[in-house]
mmCIF file of the N, C-alpha and C atoms, coordinates in Angstrom:
data_MODEL
# 
_entry.id   MODEL 
# 
loop_
_atom_site.group_PDB 
_atom_site.id 
_atom_site.type_symbol 
_atom_site.label_atom_id 
_atom_site.label_alt_id 
_atom_site.label_comp_id 
_atom_site.label_asym_id 
_atom_site.label_entity_id 
_atom_site.label_seq_id 
_atom_site.pdbx_PDB_ins_code 
_atom_site.Cartn_x 
_atom_site.Cartn_y 
_atom_site.Cartn_z 
_atom_site.occupancy 
_atom_site.B_iso_or_equiv 
_atom_site.pdbx_formal_charge 
_atom_site.auth_seq_id 
_atom_site.auth_comp_id 
_atom_site.auth_asym_id 
_atom_site.auth_atom_id 
_atom_site.pdbx_PDB_model_num 
ATOM 1   N N  . MET A 1 1  ? 81.778  170.104 160.340 1.00 0.00 ? 1  MET A N  1 
ATOM 2   C CA . MET A 1 1  ? 83.188  169.802 160.386 1.00 0.00 ? 1  MET A CA 1 
ATOM 3   C C  . MET A 1 1  ? 83.434  168.578 159.518 1.00 0.00 ? 1  MET A C  1 
ATOM 4   N N  . ASP A 1 2  ? 84.441  168.680 158.677 1.00 0.00 ? 2  ASP A N  1 
ATOM 5   C CA . ASP A 1 2  ? 84.841  167.565 157.823 1.00 0.00 ? 2  ASP A CA 1 
ATOM 6   C C  . ASP A 1 2  ? 86.249  167.133 158.201 1.00 0.00 ? 2  ASP A C  1 
ATOM 7   N N  . ILE A 1 3  ? 86.443  165.855 158.384 1.00 0.00 ? 3  ILE A N  1 
ATOM 8   C CA . ILE A 1 3  ? 87.766  165.310 158.662 1.00 0.00 ? 3  ILE A CA 1 
ATOM 9   C C  . ILE A 1 3  ? 88.466  165.097 157.329 1.00 0.00 ? 3  ILE A C  1 
ATOM 10  N N  . GLU A 1 4  ? 89.641  165.690 157.182 1.00 0.00 ? 4  GLU A N  1 
ATOM 11  C CA . GLU A 1 4  ? 90.402  165.579 155.941 1.00 0.00 ? 4  GLU A CA 1 
ATOM 12  C C  . GLU A 1 4  ? 91.455  164.484 155.994 1.00 0.00 ? 4  GLU A C  1 
ATOM 13  N N  . GLN A 1 5  ? 92.005  164.228 157.191 1.00 0.00 ? 5  GLN A N  1 
ATOM 14  C CA . GLN A 1 5  ? 93.051  163.214 157.303 1.00 0.00 ? 5  GLN A CA 1 
ATOM 15  C C  . GLN A 1 5  ? 93.196  162.804 158.766 1.00 0.00 ? 5  GLN A C  1 
ATOM 16  N N  . ILE A 1 6  ? 93.483  161.541 158.979 1.00 0.00 ? 6  ILE A N  1 
ATOM 17  C CA . ILE A 1 6  ? 93.775  161.025 160.311 1.00 0.00 ? 6  ILE A CA 1 
ATOM 18  C C  . ILE A 1 6  ? 95.098  160.263 160.236 1.00 0.00 ? 6  ILE A C  1 
ATOM 19  N N  . LEU A 1 7  ? 96.002  160.620 161.141 1.00 0.00 ? 7  LEU A N  1 
ATOM 20  C CA . LEU A 1 7  ? 97.302  159.953 161.210 1.00 0.00 ? 7  LEU A CA 1 
ATOM 21  C C  . LEU A 1 7  ? 97.502  159.413 162.617 1.00 0.00 ? 7  LEU A C  1 
ATOM 22  N N  . ALA A 1 8  ? 98.023  158.216 162.730 1.00 0.00 ? 8  ALA A N  1 
ATOM 23  C CA . ALA A 1 8  ? 98.328  157.634 164.037 1.00 0.00 ? 8  ALA A CA 1 
ATOM 24  C C  . ALA A 1 8  ? 99.825  157.436 164.144 1.00 0.00 ? 8  ALA A C  1 
ATOM 25  N N  . VAL A 1 9  ? 100.419 158.080 165.140 1.00 0.00 ? 9  VAL A N  1 
ATOM 26  C CA . VAL A 1 9  ? 101.843 157.949 165.422 1.00 0.00 ? 9  VAL A CA 1 
ATOM 27  C C  . VAL A 1 9  ? 101.940 157.736 166.925 1.00 0.00 ? 9  VAL A C  1 
ATOM 28  N N  . ASP A 1 10 ? 102.112 156.484 167.332 1.00 0.00 ? 10 ASP A N  1 
ATOM 29  C CA . ASP A 1 10 ? 102.059 156.094 168.739 1.00 0.00 ? 10 ASP A CA 1 
ATOM 30  C C  . ASP A 1 10 ? 102.873 157.037 169.615 1.00 0.00 ? 10 ASP A C  1 
ATOM 31  N N  . PRO A 1 11 ? 102.349 157.629 170.640 1.00 0.00 ? 11 PRO A N  1 
ATOM 32  C CA . PRO A 1 11 ? 101.028 157.447 171.248 1.00 0.00 ? 11 PRO A CA 1 
ATOM 33  C C  . PRO A 1 11 ? 100.022 158.532 170.855 1.00 0.00 ? 11 PRO A C  1 
ATOM 34  N N  . TYR A 1 12 ? 100.149 159.122 169.655 1.00 0.00 ? 12 TYR A N  1 
ATOM 35  C CA . TYR A 1 12 ? 99.287  160.238 169.257 1.00 0.00 ? 12 TYR A CA 1 
ATOM 36  C C  . TYR A 1 12 ? 98.406  159.887 168.067 1.00 0.00 ? 12 TYR A C  1 
ATOM 37  N N  . VAL A 1 13 ? 97.260  160.546 168.011 1.00 0.00 ? 13 VAL A N  1 
ATOM 38  C CA . VAL A 1 13 ? 96.399  160.518 166.831 1.00 0.00 ? 13 VAL A CA 1 
ATOM 39  C C  . VAL A 1 13 ? 96.218  161.973 166.402 1.00 0.00 ? 13 VAL A C  1 
ATOM 40  N N  . ILE A 1 14 ? 96.527  162.241 165.144 1.00 0.00 ? 14 ILE A N  1 
ATOM 41  C CA . ILE A 1 14 ? 96.436  163.594 164.612 1.00 0.00 ? 14 ILE A CA 1 
ATOM 42  C C  . ILE A 1 14 ? 95.287  163.639 163.609 1.00 0.00 ? 14 ILE A C  1 
ATOM 43  N N  . VAL A 1 15 ? 94.400  164.592 163.786 1.00 0.00 ? 15 VAL A N  1 
ATOM 44  C CA . VAL A 1 15 ? 93.243  164.737 162.907 1.00 0.00 ? 15 VAL A CA 1 
ATOM 45  C C  . VAL A 1 15 ? 93.313  166.107 162.257 1.00 0.00 ? 15 VAL A C  1 
ATOM 46  N N  . ARG A 1 16 ? 93.375  166.122 160.933 1.00 0.00 ? 16 ARG A N  1 
ATOM 47  C CA . ARG A 1 16 ? 93.339  167.367 160.169 1.00 0.00 ? 16 ARG A CA 1 
ATOM 48  C C  . ARG A 1 16 ? 91.909  167.569 159.722 1.00 0.00 ? 16 ARG A C  1 
ATOM 49  N N  . TRP A 1 17 ? 91.341  168.774 159.974 1.00 0.00 ? 17 TRP A N  1 
ATOM 50  C CA . TRP A 1 17 ? 89.921  168.996 159.742 1.00 0.00 ? 17 TRP A CA 1 
ATOM 51  C C  . TRP A 1 17 ? 89.662  170.350 159.094 1.00 0.00 ? 17 TRP A C  1 
ATOM 52  N N  . ARG A 1 18 ? 88.469  170.487 158.543 1.00 0.00 ? 18 ARG A N  1 
ATOM 53  C CA . ARG A 1 18 ? 87.973  171.763 158.010 1.00 0.00 ? 18 ARG A CA 1 
ATOM 54  C C  . ARG A 1 18 ? 86.589  171.982 158.610 1.00 0.00 ? 18 ARG A C  1 
ATOM 55  N N  . SER A 1 19 ? 86.337  173.200 159.037 1.00 0.00 ? 19 SER A N  1 
ATOM 56  C CA . SER A 1 19 ? 85.064  173.536 159.671 1.00 0.00 ? 19 SER A CA 1 
ATOM 57  C C  . SER A 1 19 ? 84.464  174.748 158.975 1.00 0.00 ? 19 SER A C  1 
ATOM 58  N N  . THR A 1 20 ? 83.163  174.702 158.713 1.00 0.00 ? 20 THR A N  1 
ATOM 59  C CA . THR A 1 20 ? 82.467  175.841 158.129 1.00 0.00 ? 20 THR A CA 1 
ATOM 60  C C  . THR A 1 20 ? 81.232  176.135 158.962 1.00 0.00 ? 20 THR A C  1 
ATOM 61  N N  . GLY A 1 21 ? 80.818  177.372 158.934 1.00 0.00 ? 21 GLY A N  1 
ATOM 62  C CA . GLY A 1 21 ? 79.624  177.740 159.689 1.00 0.00 ? 21 GLY A CA 1 
ATOM 63  C C  . GLY A 1 21 ? 79.306  179.211 159.519 1.00 0.00 ? 21 GLY A C  1 
ATOM 64  N N  . THR A 1 22 ? 78.336  179.665 160.275 1.00 0.00 ? 22 THR A N  1 
ATOM 65  C CA . THR A 1 22 ? 77.909  181.057 160.264 1.00 0.00 ? 22 THR A CA 1 
ATOM 66  C C  . THR A 1 22 ? 77.931  181.574 161.692 1.00 0.00 ? 22 THR A C  1 
ATOM 67  N N  . HIS A 1 23 ? 78.458  182.755 161.864 1.00 0.00 ? 23 HIS A N  1 
ATOM 68  C CA . HIS A 1 23 ? 78.624  183.353 163.193 1.00 0.00 ? 23 HIS A CA 1 
ATOM 69  C C  . HIS A 1 23 ? 77.282  183.911 163.698 1.00 0.00 ? 23 HIS A C  1 
ATOM 70  N N  . PHE A 1 24 ? 76.466  183.030 164.260 1.00 0.00 ? 24 PHE A N  1 
ATOM 71  C CA . PHE A 1 24 ? 75.163  183.423 164.799 1.00 0.00 ? 24 PHE A CA 1 
ATOM 72  C C  . PHE A 1 24 ? 75.174  183.618 166.311 1.00 0.00 ? 24 PHE A C  1 
ATOM 73  N N  . GLY A 1 25 ? 76.153  183.074 167.004 1.00 0.00 ? 25 GLY A N  1 
ATOM 74  C CA . GLY A 1 25 ? 76.193  183.186 168.461 1.00 0.00 ? 25 GLY A CA 1 
ATOM 75  C C  . GLY A 1 25 ? 77.298  184.124 168.911 1.00 0.00 ? 25 GLY A C  1 
ATOM 76  N N  . LYS A 1 26 ? 77.189  184.593 170.133 1.00 0.00 ? 26 LYS A N  1 
ATOM 77  C CA . LYS A 1 26 ? 78.200  185.467 170.712 1.00 0.00 ? 26 LYS A CA 1 
ATOM 78  C C  . LYS A 1 26 ? 79.509  184.690 170.841 1.00 0.00 ? 26 LYS A C  1 
ATOM 79  N N  . LEU A 1 27 ? 80.621  185.319 170.489 1.00 0.00 ? 27 LEU A N  1 
ATOM 80  C CA . LEU A 1 27 ? 81.949  184.716 170.569 1.00 0.00 ? 27 LEU A CA 1 
ATOM 81  C C  . LEU A 1 27 ? 82.758  185.570 171.535 1.00 0.00 ? 27 LEU A C  1 
ATOM 82  N N  . GLY A 1 28 ? 82.802  185.160 172.797 1.00 0.00 ? 28 GLY A N  1 
ATOM 83  C CA . GLY A 1 28 ? 83.420  186.002 173.824 1.00 0.00 ? 28 GLY A CA 1 
ATOM 84  C C  . GLY A 1 28 ? 82.619  187.286 173.956 1.00 0.00 ? 28 GLY A C  1 
ATOM 85  N N  . ASP A 1 29 ? 83.269  188.418 173.727 1.00 0.00 ? 29 ASP A N  1 
ATOM 86  C CA . ASP A 1 29 ? 82.590  189.722 173.771 1.00 0.00 ? 29 ASP A CA 1 
ATOM 87  C C  . ASP A 1 29 ? 82.090  190.161 172.402 1.00 0.00 ? 29 ASP A C  1 
ATOM 88  N N  . ILE A 1 30 ? 82.268  189.332 171.377 1.00 0.00 ? 30 ILE A N  1 
ATOM 89  C CA . ILE A 1 30 ? 81.919  189.702 170.007 1.00 0.00 ? 30 ILE A CA 1 
ATOM 90  C C  . ILE A 1 30 ? 80.472  189.293 169.717 1.00 0.00 ? 30 ILE A C  1 
ATOM 91  N N  . GLN A 1 31 ? 79.669  190.266 169.364 1.00 0.00 ? 31 GLN A N  1 
ATOM 92  C CA . GLN A 1 31 ? 78.269  189.999 169.034 1.00 0.00 ? 31 GLN A CA 1 
ATOM 93  C C  . GLN A 1 31 ? 78.179  189.271 167.689 1.00 0.00 ? 31 GLN A C  1 
ATOM 94  N N  . PRO A 1 32 ? 77.113  188.498 167.461 1.00 0.00 ? 32 PRO A N  1 
ATOM 95  C CA . PRO A 1 32 ? 76.947  187.772 166.197 1.00 0.00 ? 32 PRO A CA 1 
ATOM 96  C C  . PRO A 1 32 ? 76.978  188.714 164.989 1.00 0.00 ? 32 PRO A C  1 
ATOM 97  N N  . THR A 1 33 ? 77.626  188.253 163.917 1.00 0.00 ? 33 THR A N  1 
ATOM 98  C CA . THR A 1 33 ? 77.745  189.051 162.700 1.00 0.00 ? 33 THR A CA 1 
ATOM 99  C C  . THR A 1 33 ? 76.981  188.439 161.524 1.00 0.00 ? 33 THR A C  1 
ATOM 100 N N  . ALA A 1 34 ? 76.548  187.198 161.656 1.00 0.00 ? 34 ALA A N  1 
ATOM 101 C CA . ALA A 1 34 ? 75.881  186.447 160.583 1.00 0.00 ? 34 ALA A CA 1 
ATOM 102 C C  . ALA A 1 34 ? 76.780  186.262 159.362 1.00 0.00 ? 34 ALA A C  1 
ATOM 103 N N  . ARG A 1 35 ? 78.094  186.374 159.537 1.00 0.00 ? 35 ARG A N  1 
ATOM 104 C CA . ARG A 1 35 ? 79.031  186.140 158.437 1.00 0.00 ? 35 ARG A CA 1 
ATOM 105 C C  . ARG A 1 35 ? 79.422  184.675 158.393 1.00 0.00 ? 35 ARG A C  1 
ATOM 106 N N  . LYS A 1 36 ? 79.635  184.183 157.181 1.00 0.00 ? 36 LYS A N  1 
ATOM 107 C CA . LYS A 1 36 ? 80.064  182.795 156.992 1.00 0.00 ? 36 LYS A CA 1 
ATOM 108 C C  . LYS A 1 36 ? 81.570  182.698 157.233 1.00 0.00 ? 36 LYS A C  1 
ATOM 109 N N  . VAL A 1 37 ? 81.999  181.579 157.824 1.00 0.00 ? 37 VAL A N  1 
ATOM 110 C CA . VAL A 1 37 ? 83.413  181.348 158.096 1.00 0.00 ? 37 VAL A CA 1 
ATOM 111 C C  . VAL A 1 37 ? 83.810  179.950 157.645 1.00 0.00 ? 37 VAL A C  1 
ATOM 112 N N  . SER A 1 38 ? 85.085  179.820 157.318 1.00 0.00 ? 38 SER A N  1 
ATOM 113 C CA . SER A 1 38 ? 85.657  178.523 156.957 1.00 0.00 ? 38 SER A CA 1 
ATOM 114 C C  . SER A 1 38 ? 87.057  178.469 157.547 1.00 0.00 ? 38 SER A C  1 
ATOM 115 N N  . LEU A 1 39 ? 87.324  177.431 158.320 1.00 0.00 ? 39 LEU A N  1 
ATOM 116 C CA . LEU A 1 39 ? 88.614  177.273 158.989 1.00 0.00 ? 39 LEU A CA 1 
ATOM 117 C C  . LEU A 1 39 ? 89.173  175.892 158.724 1.00 0.00 ? 39 LEU A C  1 
ATOM 118 N N  . HIS A 1 40 ? 90.483  175.776 158.795 1.00 0.00 ? 40 HIS A N  1 
ATOM 119 C CA . HIS A 1 40 ? 91.095  174.453 158.833 1.00 0.00 ? 40 HIS A CA 1 
ATOM 120 C C  . HIS A 1 40 ? 92.041  174.427 160.022 1.00 0.00 ? 40 HIS A C  1 
ATOM 121 N N  . GLY A 1 41 ? 92.248  173.248 160.541 1.00 0.00 ? 41 GLY A N  1 
ATOM 122 C CA . GLY A 1 41 ? 93.115  173.111 161.701 1.00 0.00 ? 41 GLY A CA 1 
ATOM 123 C C  . GLY A 1 41 ? 93.425  171.652 161.947 1.00 0.00 ? 41 GLY A C  1 
ATOM 124 N N  . CYS A 1 42 ? 94.009  171.390 163.107 1.00 0.00 ? 42 CYS A N  1 
ATOM 125 C CA . CYS A 1 42 ? 94.289  170.008 163.466 1.00 0.00 ? 42 CYS A CA 1 
ATOM 126 C C  . CYS A 1 42 ? 94.133  169.818 164.968 1.00 0.00 ? 42 CYS A C  1 
ATOM 127 N N  . SER A 1 43 ? 93.788  168.612 165.325 1.00 0.00 ? 43 SER A N  1 
ATOM 128 C CA . SER A 1 43 ? 93.673  168.205 166.720 1.00 0.00 ? 43 SER A CA 1 
ATOM 129 C C  . SER A 1 43 ? 94.653  167.062 166.939 1.00 0.00 ? 43 SER A C  1 
ATOM 130 N N  . ILE A 1 44 ? 95.363  167.129 168.042 1.00 0.00 ? 44 ILE A N  1 
ATOM 131 C CA . ILE A 1 44 ? 96.327  166.083 168.390 1.00 0.00 ? 44 ILE A CA 1 
ATOM 132 C C  . ILE A 1 44 ? 95.884  165.497 169.725 1.00 0.00 ? 44 ILE A C  1 
ATOM 133 N N  . MET A 1 45 ? 95.679  164.179 169.741 1.00 0.00 ? 45 MET A N  1 
ATOM 134 C CA . MET A 1 45 ? 95.244  163.492 170.950 1.00 0.00 ? 45 MET A CA 1 
ATOM 135 C C  . MET A 1 45 ? 96.314  162.508 171.393 1.00 0.00 ? 45 MET A C  1 
ATOM 136 N N  . GLU A 1 46 ? 96.616  162.554 172.664 1.00 0.00 ? 46 GLU A N  1 
ATOM 137 C CA . GLU A 1 46 ? 97.530  161.584 173.244 1.00 0.00 ? 46 GLU A CA 1 
ATOM 138 C C  . GLU A 1 46 ? 96.693  160.407 173.741 1.00 0.00 ? 46 GLU A C  1 
ATOM 139 N N  . VAL A 1 47 ? 97.018  159.202 173.298 1.00 0.00 ? 47 VAL A N  1 
ATOM 140 C CA . VAL A 1 47 ? 96.235  158.017 173.646 1.00 0.00 ? 47 VAL A CA 1 
ATOM 141 C C  . VAL A 1 47 ? 97.062  157.116 174.553 1.00 0.00 ? 47 VAL A C  1 
ATOM 142 N N  . LYS A 1 48 ? 96.475  156.777 175.699 1.00 0.00 ? 48 LYS A N  1 
ATOM 143 C CA . LYS A 1 48 ? 97.122  155.857 176.641 1.00 0.00 ? 48 LYS A CA 1 
ATOM 144 C C  . LYS A 1 48 ? 96.109  154.807 177.047 1.00 0.00 ? 48 LYS A C  1 
ATOM 145 N N  . ALA A 1 49 ? 96.470  153.539 176.957 1.00 0.00 ? 49 ALA A N  1 
ATOM 146 C CA . ALA A 1 49 ? 95.586  152.423 177.318 1.00 0.00 ? 49 ALA A CA 1 
ATOM 147 C C  . ALA A 1 49 ? 94.243  152.536 176.593 1.00 0.00 ? 49 ALA A C  1 
ATOM 148 N N  . MET A 1 50 ? 94.298  152.896 175.294 1.00 0.00 ? 50 MET A N  1 
ATOM 149 C CA . MET A 1 50 ? 93.111  152.997 174.437 1.00 0.00 ? 50 MET A CA 1 
ATOM 150 C C  . MET A 1 50 ? 92.147  154.109 174.873 1.00 0.00 ? 50 MET A C  1 
ATOM 151 N N  . LYS A 1 51 ? 92.631  155.082 175.644 1.00 0.00 ? 51 LYS A N  1 
ATOM 152 C CA . LYS A 1 51 ? 91.805  156.213 176.070 1.00 0.00 ? 51 LYS A CA 1 
ATOM 153 C C  . LYS A 1 51 ? 92.511  157.511 175.707 1.00 0.00 ? 51 LYS A C  1 
ATOM 154 N N  . ALA A 1 52 ? 91.716  158.483 175.240 1.00 0.00 ? 52 ALA A N  1 
ATOM 155 C CA . ALA A 1 52 ? 92.275  159.794 174.923 1.00 0.00 ? 52 ALA A CA 1 
ATOM 156 C C  . ALA A 1 52 ? 92.636  160.514 176.205 1.00 0.00 ? 52 ALA A C  1 
ATOM 157 N N  . GLY A 1 53 ? 93.863  160.980 176.273 1.00 0.00 ? 53 GLY A N  1 
ATOM 158 C CA . GLY A 1 53 ? 94.319  161.748 177.434 1.00 0.00 ? 53 GLY A CA 1 
ATOM 159 C C  . GLY A 1 53 ? 94.261  163.225 177.108 1.00 0.00 ? 53 GLY A C  1 
ATOM 160 N N  . HIS A 1 54 ? 95.417  163.816 176.912 1.00 0.00 ? 54 HIS A N  1 
ATOM 161 C CA . HIS A 1 54 ? 95.477  165.228 176.545 1.00 0.00 ? 54 HIS A CA 1 
ATOM 162 C C  . HIS A 1 54 ? 95.075  165.414 175.092 1.00 0.00 ? 54 HIS A C  1 
ATOM 163 N N  . THR A 1 55 ? 94.467  166.570 174.819 1.00 0.00 ? 55 THR A N  1 
ATOM 164 C CA . THR A 1 55 ? 94.124  166.933 173.446 1.00 0.00 ? 55 THR A CA 1 
ATOM 165 C C  . THR A 1 55 ? 94.522  168.384 173.214 1.00 0.00 ? 55 THR A C  1 
ATOM 166 N N  . TRP A 1 56 ? 95.150  168.632 172.076 1.00 0.00 ? 56 TRP A N  1 
ATOM 167 C CA . TRP A 1 56 ? 95.520  169.980 171.686 1.00 0.00 ? 56 TRP A CA 1 
ATOM 168 C C  . TRP A 1 56 ? 94.831  170.291 170.367 1.00 0.00 ? 56 TRP A C  1 
ATOM 169 N N  . VAL A 1 57 ? 94.285  171.495 170.230 1.00 0.00 ? 57 VAL A N  1 
ATOM 170 C CA . VAL A 1 57 ? 93.590  171.912 169.010 1.00 0.00 ? 57 VAL A CA 1 
ATOM 171 C C  . VAL A 1 57 ? 94.275  173.169 168.482 1.00 0.00 ? 57 VAL A C  1 
ATOM 172 N N  . TYR A 1 58 ? 94.642  173.131 167.206 1.00 0.00 ? 58 TYR A N  1 
ATOM 173 C CA . TYR A 1 58 ? 95.343  174.254 166.575 1.00 0.00 ? 58 TYR A CA 1 
ATOM 174 C C  . TYR A 1 58 ? 94.562  174.740 165.365 1.00 0.00 ? 58 TYR A C  1 
ATOM 175 N N  . PHE A 1 59 ? 94.340  176.059 165.308 1.00 0.00 ? 59 PHE A N  1 
ATOM 176 C CA . PHE A 1 59 ? 93.762  176.695 164.129 1.00 0.00 ? 59 PHE A CA 1 
ATOM 177 C C  . PHE A 1 59 ? 94.146  178.163 164.155 1.00 0.00 ? 59 PHE A C  1 
ATOM 178 N N  . ASP A 1 60 ? 93.958  178.848 163.055 1.00 0.00 ? 60 ASP A N  1 
ATOM 179 C CA . ASP A 1 60 ? 94.346  180.250 162.926 1.00 0.00 ? 60 ASP A CA 1 
ATOM 180 C C  . ASP A 1 60 ? 93.203  181.133 163.425 1.00 0.00 ? 60 ASP A C  1 
ATOM 181 N N  . ASN A 1 61 ? 93.282  181.537 164.684 1.00 0.00 ? 61 ASN A N  1 
ATOM 182 C CA . ASN A 1 61 ? 92.238  182.354 165.293 1.00 0.00 ? 61 ASN A CA 1 
ATOM 183 C C  . ASN A 1 61 ? 92.117  183.713 164.596 1.00 0.00 ? 61 ASN A C  1 
ATOM 184 N N  . ALA A 1 62 ? 93.238  184.284 164.156 1.00 0.00 ? 62 ALA A N  1 
ATOM 185 C CA . ALA A 1 62 ? 93.196  185.572 163.456 1.00 0.00 ? 62 ALA A CA 1 
ATOM 186 C C  . ALA A 1 62 ? 92.415  185.451 162.151 1.00 0.00 ? 62 ALA A C  1 
ATOM 187 N N  . HIS A 1 63 ? 92.548  184.317 161.469 1.00 0.00 ? 63 HIS A N  1 
ATOM 188 C CA . HIS A 1 63 ? 91.789  184.087 160.229 1.00 0.00 ? 63 HIS A CA 1 
ATOM 189 C C  . HIS A 1 63 ? 90.281  184.105 160.515 1.00 0.00 ? 63 HIS A C  1 
ATOM 190 N N  . LEU A 1 64 ? 89.877  183.463 161.599 1.00 0.00 ? 64 LEU A N  1 
ATOM 191 C CA . LEU A 1 64 ? 88.471  183.481 162.011 1.00 0.00 ? 64 LEU A CA 1 
ATOM 192 C C  . LEU A 1 64 ? 88.017  184.912 162.287 1.00 0.00 ? 64 LEU A C  1 
ATOM 193 N N  . LEU A 1 65 ? 88.791  185.664 163.037 1.00 0.00 ? 65 LEU A N  1 
ATOM 194 C CA . LEU A 1 65 ? 88.417  187.036 163.390 1.00 0.00 ? 65 LEU A CA 1 
ATOM 195 C C  . LEU A 1 65 ? 88.362  187.954 162.170 1.00 0.00 ? 65 LEU A C  1 
ATOM 196 N N  . ARG A 1 66 ? 89.228  187.716 161.180 1.00 0.00 ? 66 ARG A N  1 
ATOM 197 C CA . ARG A 1 66 ? 89.157  188.501 159.938 1.00 0.00 ? 66 ARG A CA 1 
ATOM 198 C C  . ARG A 1 66 ? 87.870  188.182 159.183 1.00 0.00 ? 66 ARG A C  1 
ATOM 199 N N  . GLN A 1 67 ? 87.470  186.915 159.161 1.00 0.00 ? 67 GLN A N  1 
ATOM 200 C CA . GLN A 1 67 ? 86.264  186.527 158.432 1.00 0.00 ? 67 GLN A CA 1 
ATOM 201 C C  . GLN A 1 67 ? 84.989  187.122 159.032 1.00 0.00 ? 67 GLN A C  1 
ATOM 202 N N  . ILE A 1 68 ? 84.976  187.308 160.348 1.00 0.00 ? 68 ILE A N  1 
ATOM 203 C CA . ILE A 1 68 ? 83.767  187.886 160.962 1.00 0.00 ? 68 ILE A CA 1 
ATOM 204 C C  . ILE A 1 68 ? 83.877  189.403 161.090 1.00 0.00 ? 68 ILE A C  1 
ATOM 205 N N  . GLY A 1 69 ? 84.973  189.988 160.570 1.00 0.00 ? 69 GLY A N  1 
ATOM 206 C CA . GLY A 1 69 ? 85.086  191.431 160.492 1.00 0.00 ? 69 GLY A CA 1 
ATOM 207 C C  . GLY A 1 69 ? 85.670  192.107 161.713 1.00 0.00 ? 69 GLY A C  1 
ATOM 208 N N  . VAL A 1 70 ? 86.256  191.352 162.631 1.00 0.00 ? 70 VAL A N  1 
ATOM 209 C CA . VAL A 1 70 ? 86.824  191.939 163.840 1.00 0.00 ? 70 VAL A CA 1 
ATOM 210 C C  . VAL A 1 70 ? 88.236  192.465 163.589 1.00 0.00 ? 70 VAL A C  1 
ATOM 211 N N  . LEU A 1 71 ? 89.020  191.760 162.775 1.00 0.00 ? 71 LEU A N  1 
ATOM 212 C CA . LEU A 1 71 ? 90.360  192.199 162.416 1.00 0.00 ? 71 LEU A CA 1 
ATOM 213 C C  . LEU A 1 71 ? 90.371  192.641 160.959 1.00 0.00 ? 71 LEU A C  1 
ATOM 214 N N  . PRO A 1 72 ? 91.211  193.606 160.616 1.00 0.00 ? 72 PRO A N  1 
ATOM 215 C CA . PRO A 1 72 ? 91.298  194.036 159.204 1.00 0.00 ? 72 PRO A CA 1 
ATOM 216 C C  . PRO A 1 72 ? 91.989  192.959 158.367 1.00 0.00 ? 72 PRO A C  1 
ATOM 217 N N  . GLY A 1 73 ? 91.767  193.016 157.082 1.00 0.00 ? 73 GLY A N  1 
ATOM 218 C CA . GLY A 1 73 ? 92.401  192.077 156.153 1.00 0.00 ? 73 GLY A CA 1 
ATOM 219 C C  . GLY A 1 73 ? 91.368  191.372 155.316 1.00 0.00 ? 73 GLY A C  1 
ATOM 220 N N  . SER A 1 74 ? 91.835  190.484 154.464 1.00 0.00 ? 74 SER A N  1 
ATOM 221 C CA . SER A 1 74 ? 90.915  189.775 153.567 1.00 0.00 ? 74 SER A CA 1 
ATOM 222 C C  . SER A 1 74 ? 90.361  188.534 154.188 1.00 0.00 ? 74 SER A C  1 
# 
């Protein structure tokens, strides 16, 4: 995982990231495909009293599923 950008907007910290890897492990009911994947997304953390509270993670799950061959498309 590579961090591309970090933004702080009180009380949130937003991290834009890119992740690459190979699908070697089971993903839910999906057996390993050994296909390479590359995703980008962002994580938003709510910070209170210098501690991370809630965290939300956003990425395109359909893009991941297309890369491992579960959904049709490029």
